[in-house]
C-alpha positions in Angstrom: 6.1 233.7 3.2 6.3 236.7 0.9 3.6 235.0 -1.4 1.2 234.8 1.9 1.9 238.3 2.8 1.1 239.6 -0.6 -2.1 237.5 -0.9 -3.1 239.0 2.5 -2.3 242.6 1.4 -4.3 242.2 -1.8 -7.3 240.8 0.2 -7.3 243.7 2.6 -6.8 246.2 -0.2 -9.7 244.8 -2.0 -12.0 245.1 1.0 -10.5 248.7 1.8 -11.2 250.0 -1.5 -14.7 248.9 -1.4 -15.3 251.2 1.4 -14.6 254.1 -0.9 -16.8 252.4 -3.5 -19.7 252.3 -0.9 -19.1 256.2 -0.1 -19.3 256.9 -4.0 -22.8 255.2 -4.4 -24.0 256.6 -1.4 -23.3 260.2 -2.5 -24.8 259.4 -6.0 -28.2 258.5 -4.4 -29.0 260.2 -1.3 -30.7 263.3 -2.4 -32.8 261.6 -5.1 -34.0 259.0 -2.7 -34.8 261.2 0.4 -36.8 263.5 -1.9 -38.7 260.6 -3.4 -39.6 259.0 -0.1 -41.0 262.2 1.3 -43.0 262.9 -1.5 -44.6 259.2 -1.8 -45.6 259.3 1.9 -47.1 262.8 1.6 -49.1 261.4 -1.5 -50.3 258.1 0.1 -51.6 259.7 3.2 -53.5 262.4 1.1 -55.4 259.7 -0.7 -55.8 256.8 1.9 -57.7 256.6 5.1 -57.5 254.1 8.0 -60.0 251.8 6.3 -57.4 251.3 3.4 -54.6 250.2 5.5 -53.8 246.5 5.4 -53.4 244.0 8.3 -49.9 243.9 9.7 -48.5 241.2 12.0 -45.8 242.2 14.4 -43.5 239.2 15.3 -41.4 239.3 18.5 -39.0 236.6 18.9 -37.6 236.3 22.5 -35.4 234.0 24.3 -34.8 234.5 28.1 -35.5 238.2 27.8 -36.7 238.8 31.3 -35.7 242.4 31.4 -36.5 243.5 27.8 -39.7 241.5 26.8 -42.2 243.9 28.5 -40.4 247.0 27.3 -40.7 245.5 23.7 -44.2 244.7 23.9 -45.2 248.0 25.4 -43.5 249.7 22.4 -45.4 247.8 19.8 -48.6 248.3 21.4 -48.2 251.8 20.9 -48.0 251.8 17.3 -50.1 254.2 15.4 -52.2 251.7 13.5 -55.7 250.4 13.9 -56.0 248.1 16.6 -58.2 245.6 14.4 -55.6 245.5 11.7 -52.6 244.9 14.1 -51.8 241.5 15.1 -49.1 240.8 17.7 -47.3 237.6 18.2 -44.7 237.1 21.1 -42.7 234.0 19.9 -41.2 232.9 23.2 -38.6 230.1 23.2 -37.7 231.1 26.8 -36.6 228.4 29.3 -36.6 230.6 32.3 -39.1 232.8 34.2 -39.2 235.1 31.3 -42.3 233.0 30.2 -44.0 234.3 33.2 -43.3 238.0 32.5 -44.3 237.8 28.8 -47.5 235.8 29.7 -48.5 238.5 32.2 -48.0 241.3 29.9 -49.7 239.6 27.0 -52.7 239.0 29.2 -52.9 242.6 30.3 -53.0 243.8 26.6 -55.5 241.1 25.5 -57.8 242.5 28.4 -57.6 245.9 26.7 -58.6 244.5 23.4 -55.2 244.1 21.5 -55.0 241.0 19.1 -51.9 239.8 20.7 -50.9 236.2 21.2 -48.1 234.3 23.4 -46.7 231.4 21.2 -44.5 229.1 23.2 -42.9 226.0 21.5 -41.9 222.9 23.2 -38.3 222.9 21.7 -36.1 225.5 20.2 -35.8 223.6 16.8 -34.5 225.9 14.3 -33.9 228.6 16.8 -35.1 232.0 15.6 -35.7 231.0 12.3 -38.0 228.2 13.5 -39.8 230.5 15.7 -40.7 233.0 13.0 -41.7 230.0 10.7 -44.2 228.7 13.1 -45.4 232.1 13.9 -46.0 233.0 10.1 -48.1 229.7 9.7 -50.5 231.3 12.2 -50.5 235.1 11.4 -53.3 236.8 9.6 -51.3 239.7 8.2 -49.9 240.2 4.8 -47.1 242.2 6.1 -44.8 240.9 8.9 -42.9 243.3 11.0 -40.1 241.8 13.1 -38.4 243.1 16.2 -35.6 241.6 18.5 -36.1 242.0 22.3 -33.4 244.8 22.4 -35.4 247.2 20.1 -37.7 250.1 20.9 -39.5 250.9 17.5 -41.2 254.2 17.5 -45.1 254.6 17.4 -44.9 255.8 13.6 -42.9 252.9 12.5 -45.7 251.1 10.5 -46.9 254.4 9.0 -43.4 255.1 7.8 -42.9 251.8 6.1 -46.0 250.0 5.2 -47.2 252.4 2.4 -44.2 251.4 0.2 -45.6 247.9 -0.4 -48.8 249.4 -1.9 -47.0 251.0 -4.5 -44.5 248.3 -5.6 -46.1 244.7 -6.1 -42.5 243.2 -6.1 -41.2 244.8 -2.9 -40.2 242.1 -0.3 -38.8 244.1 2.5 -38.3 247.5 4.1 -35.4 247.8 6.4 -35.0 250.7 8.5 -31.8 252.3 10.1 -30.8 251.1 13.6 -30.5 253.6 16.3 -28.7 253.5 19.6 -30.4 253.7 22.8 -27.3 253.3 25.2 -24.7 254.9 23.0 -23.2 257.0 25.6 -22.9 254.2 28.2 -19.2 253.3 27.8 -16.3 253.4 25.2 -17.4 250.2 24.0 -20.9 251.2 23.3 -19.7 254.5 21.8 -17.5 252.5 19.4 -20.1 250.0 18.4 -22.5 252.9 17.5 -20.0 254.4 14.9 -19.3 250.7 13.5 -23.2 250.1 13.2 -23.6 253.6 11.7 -21.0 252.9 9.1 -23.0 250.0 7.9 -26.4 251.4 8.2 -25.8 255.0 7.1 -23.5 254.4 4.2 -23.3 250.6 3.0 -27.2 249.7 3.3 -27.9 252.9 1.6 -25.2 252.7 -1.2 -26.7 249.0 -1.7 -30.4 249.8 -1.8 -30.0 253.1 -3.9 -27.8 251.5 -6.5 -29.7 248.1 -7.0 -27.3 245.9 -5.3 -28.1 243.1 -3.1 -29.4 244.2 0.2 -29.9 242.3 3.3 -32.5 242.0 6.1 -30.8 243.0 9.4 -32.8 240.4 11.3 -35.0 243.2 13.1 -36.3 246.7 12.6 -37.7 245.7 9.2 -41.1 244.4 7.7 -41.6 241.8 5.0 -44.3 240.9 2.7 -45.5 237.5 3.6 -45.8 236.2 0.1 -42.2 237.0 -0.7 -41.1 235.0 2.4 -43.0 232.0 1.0 -42.1 232.6 -2.5 -38.3 232.6 -1.5 -38.6 229.1 0.4 -39.5 230.3 3.9 -37.2 230.8 6.8 -34.4 228.2 6.7 -32.2 227.5 9.6 -29.2 225.9 8.2 -27.0 229.3 8.8 -26.6 231.6 11.9 -27.8 234.5 9.8 -31.4 233.4 8.6 -32.2 237.1 7.9 -29.2 237.4 5.3 -30.1 234.1 3.7 -33.6 234.9 3.2 -32.8 238.2 1.6 -30.6 236.8 -0.9 -33.1 234.1 -1.9 -35.9 236.5 -2.2 -33.8 238.8 -4.3 -32.7 235.7 -6.5 -36.4 235.1 -6.9 -36.9 238.2 -8.3 -38.1 240.4 -5.5 -36.3 243.6 -4.4 -35.9 245.6 -1.1 -36.0 249.1 0.1 -33.8 250.9 2.7 -35.4 253.7 4.7 -32.4 256.1 5.6 -34.7 258.4 7.6 -36.5 255.9 9.8 -34.7 255.2 12.8 -35.4 252.2 15.2 -33.6 252.6 18.4 -31.8 249.5 19.9 -29.7 248.5 22.8 -26.0 247.8 22.1 -24.2 245.1 23.9 -22.8 246.8 26.8 -20.0 244.1 27.8 -17.3 242.6 25.7 -18.1 239.1 26.0 -21.6 240.1 24.6 -20.1 241.9 21.8 -17.8 238.8 20.9 -20.8 236.5 20.9 -22.6 239.1 18.6 -19.8 239.2 16.4 -19.0 235.4 16.2 -22.7 234.6 15.3 -22.7 237.4 12.4 -19.2 236.2 11.2 -20.0 232.6 11.3 -23.5 233.2 9.8 -22.3 235.4 6.9 -19.7 233.0 5.7 -22.3 230.0 5.9 -24.5 232.1 3.7 -21.7 233.0 1.3 -21.1 229.2 0.9 -24.7 228.4 0.4 -25.7 231.5 -1.7 -22.8 232.7 -3.9 -22.9 229.8 -6.2 -26.5 230.8 -6.9 -25.5 234.6 -7.3 -22.6 233.7 -9.7 -24.9 231.6 -12.1 -27.6 234.4 -12.2 -27.7 236.9 -14.9 -26.9 239.7 -12.7 -24.4 242.3 -13.9 -20.9 241.7 -12.9 -20.8 244.7 -10.5 -23.9 243.4 -8.4 -22.2 239.9 -8.4 -18.9 241.4 -7.0 -20.6 243.5 -4.5 -22.4 240.5 -3.3 -19.2 238.6 -2.9 -17.7 241.4 -1.1 -20.6 241.8 1.1 -21.1 238.1 2.2 -17.4 237.4 2.7 -16.6 240.6 4.5 -15.8 238.8 7.8 -12.6 237.3 5.8 -10.8 240.3 6.8 -10.3 239.1 10.4 -8.2 235.8 9.5 -6.5 238.3 6.9 -5.6 240.6 9.9 -4.6 237.9 12.1 -2.1 236.5 9.5 -0.8 240.0 8.7 0.0 240.4 12.5 1.6 236.9 12.8 3.8 237.4 10.0 4.8 240.9 10.5 7.9 240.3 12.5 9.3 237.3 10.1 8.6 239.7 7.2 11.0 242.3 8.8 13.7 239.8 9.1 12.9 238.6 5.6 12.9 242.2 4.2 16.3 242.9 5.7 17.9 240.5 3.1 19.5 242.3 0.2 17.7 240.1 -2.4 14.3 241.4 -1.2 12.8 243.6 -3.9 12.1 247.0 -2.4 9.0 247.4 -4.4 7.3 244.3 -3.0 7.9 245.6 0.6 6.4 249.1 -0.5 3.6 247.7 -2.2 2.6 245.4 0.7 3.0 248.6 3.0 0.9 250.6 0.7 -1.8 248.2 0.4 -2.2 247.6 4.1 -2.1 251.4 4.8 -5.1 251.9 2.2 -7.0 249.1 3.7 -6.5 250.3 7.3 -7.4 253.9 6.3 -10.6 253.1 4.2 -12.8 252.0 7.3 -11.9 255.0 9.1 -12.8 257.3 6.2 -16.0 255.6 5.8 -16.9 255.9 9.6 -16.0 259.6 9.5 -18.1 260.3 6.5 -21.3 258.4 8.0 -21.0 260.4 11.2 -20.8 263.7 9.1 -23.9 262.5 7.1 -26.2 261.7 10.1 -25.1 263.7 13.1 -24.6 267.5 13.8 -22.1 266.6 16.5 -20.1 264.4 14.3 -16.8 265.9 15.3 -17.2 264.9 18.9 -18.4 261.4 17.9 -15.5 260.6 15.6 -13.3 261.1 18.6 -14.2 257.6 19.6 -13.0 256.0 16.3 -9.4 255.1 17.6 -11.5 252.9 20.2 -13.5 251.4 17.5 -10.2 250.6 15.7 -8.7 248.9 18.8 -11.9 247.0 19.5 -12.2 245.9 15.7 -8.7 244.7 15.5 -9.2 243.1 19.0 -12.0 240.7 17.9 -10.0 239.6 14.9 -9.0 236.3 16.6 -12.7 235.6 17.8 -14.1 236.3 14.3 -11.5 234.3 12.8 -12.4 231.4 14.8 -16.1 231.9 13.7 -14.8 232.0 9.9 -12.9 228.9 10.2 -15.8 227.2 11.7 -18.1 228.0 8.9 -15.5 226.9 6.5 -15.1 223.7 8.0 -18.8 223.1 8.3 -18.8 222.9 12.0 -22.2 223.6 13.3 -23.2 225.4 16.5 -26.3 226.6 18.2 -27.7 230.2 18.2 -26.1 232.0 21.2 -28.4 234.8 22.2 -26.5 238.4 22.9 -27.1 239.2 26.7 -29.0 242.5 27.1 -29.5 244.8 30.4 -33.0 245.7 29.1 -35.1 247.9 31.7 -33.6 247.0 35.1 -35.0 249.2 37.9 -33.4 247.9 41.0 -29.9 246.7 42.1 -31.1 243.3 42.5 -32.3 243.2 39.0 -29.0 244.6 37.6 -27.1 241.9 39.7 -29.4 239.2 38.3 -28.9 240.4 34.7 -25.1 240.4 35.0 -25.0 236.9 36.6 -28.0 234.9 35.1 -27.2 236.1 31.5 -23.3 236.0 31.7 -21.7 234.5 28.6 -18.9 232.2 29.2 -16.2 232.2 26.6 -14.0 229.5 28.2 -10.4 230.4 28.1 -9.9 231.6 24.4 -9.1 234.9 25.6 -5.7 233.8 26.4 -4.9 233.5 22.9 -5.9 237.2 22.4 -3.6 238.1 25.3 -0.7 236.0 23.8 -1.2 237.6 20.5 -1.3 241.0 21.9 2.0 240.3 23.7 3.6 239.0 20.6 2.6 242.1 18.7 4.0 244.3 21.5 7.4 242.6 21.2 7.1 242.8 17.5 6.6 246.5 17.8 9.8 246.7 20.0 11.6 244.8 17.4 10.4 247.5 14.6 11.3 250.3 16.9 14.9 249.0 17.4 15.4 248.3 13.7 14.0 251.7 12.9 11.2 250.3 10.6 8.8 253.1 11.7 6.4 252.5 8.7 5.0 249.1 9.8 5.5 249.8 13.6 2.3 251.7 14.0 0.1 248.8 12.8 1.6 246.3 15.2 1.0 248.8 18.0 -2.6 248.9 16.9 -2.8 245.1 16.8 -1.1 244.8 20.2 -3.5 247.3 21.8 -6.5 245.6 20.1 -5.8 242.1 21.2 -4.7 243.1 24.7 -7.6 245.3 25.3 -10.2 242.5 24.2 -8.4 239.9 25.7 -7.8 241.5 29.3 -11.5 242.6 29.1 -12.7 239.2 28.6 -10.4 238.2 31.6 -11.9 240.6 33.9 -15.4 239.5 32.7 -14.4 236.0 33.3 -13.1 236.9 37.0 -16.2 238.8 37.8 -18.5 235.7 36.6 -16.4 233.5 38.9 -16.8 236.0 41.9 -20.5 236.5 40.9 -21.1 232.5 41.0 -19.5 232.3 44.3 -21.4 235.1 46.0 -24.7 233.5 44.5 -23.8 230.0 46.1 -23.0 231.6 49.3 -26.3 233.5 49.4 -28.0 230.2 48.6 -26.4 228.6 51.5 -27.2 231.3 53.8 -30.8 231.2 52.5 -31.1 227.4 53.0 -29.6 227.7 56.5 -32.2 230.6 57.3 -35.1 228.5 55.8 -34.0 225.2 58.1 -33.6 227.5 61.3 -37.1 228.8 60.6 -38.5 225.2 60.8 -36.8 224.2 63.8 -38.7 224.4 67.3 -37.8 227.5 69.4 -36.5 227.1 72.9 -39.9 227.8 74.3 -41.4 225.2 72.4 -38.8 222.7 73.3 -39.7 223.4 77.0 -43.3 223.0 76.4 -42.8 219.8 74.7 -40.6 218.4 77.7 
């Protein structure tokens, strides 16, 4: 048991230390990169006119996005780019009335002269990767911008990204930073925004500015079409087709750019089940990509540091099963550590490693907020909430990691979005129609939360105050996420009952309308 706990502590320590490494890499490259970008764009637009601009295709992969698709299309039609050099593809795999909404908006903009196409498939083969693949085979642009339904790109997006391709013939991708359109909606969205900022402000910048492997985040970026084909195209054998293609392109000799100062606003999942679904897909897809790609990375001629960072990058979600093991074995470790034969240095070393690993992400999050936001000191007040939520999804993400390691396949589950709802009826439809059902898995989260709460009480009784706070955090996280999912499940059941009753009432009313009235019956008599 001690060996297992030591292994867990070393693993958490390794990923924790890498947070400090990312901060170091970020500090080393930021000023140089920002100055270089500003100078390059200024020089480009002083020497180029609209006639020199290339043809760009914007792809919008959507699936059942009734309340988002119109907003998304409206945004990309506002791009500051010559209309004759901008093609828009709405890649619509929807199976509901979202298709009609998209068709209506596309028809409107085609009538205004936009080169916009509504591409629907007979099946969802390959899911998002399959839709992107089919769209690319039809597109006329040499560069392809991609946006998910929950994104709201600014009008100058292409102006801020396309010029970099002309100055670097081996540049495959320009990835922009995600913004947060609904950050202040709830504690959940505030916490997620800090976590996302940690990735986009520090980690992505550090990797891009220090010649490490960088990944496309699936949206808010623009690709060189030639690079996609050269890397083998979109493949659908993982749930993170974006990360998979990114690594294959870089292994093929292409490189990527990250623009810290170009922000693309997006909608953050506003309910816990949507967040867990998104996390499950990212966790499982990352490990699937690691299994597929890491052997190629290790066989390459890359420097050791680049290979190591690729390993830590692709396997990052392994921290979640390590956290679950740490929480489960904490109480048995307390009992074992009470024996006289337990070396004190082992116990102290384990605690030190776990403390460093727990503090490292917090340091990175505080640092990221300070780098990008003037009101950072207000924002960091939500970090305890992020820690609770981050720990709470450990079981959910551990399940995803285990499925990936065992080769268990699953479909691409979309993240539900509120979108642009304007009425109470639309809001009700958005809540019920696009609810995510997570079965009864949340009961395990609640059970482990109660176990950690009991363990915390045991630690207090035995006066082991060093480990106690960790168990309190684990307990709060598992209980918050599990109970939040329970509330969502109850709401889903209530919504289904109400919908069923409303349907019955509507059917009765319809039947009554078709029955002859009393006056009609007398006349017939």
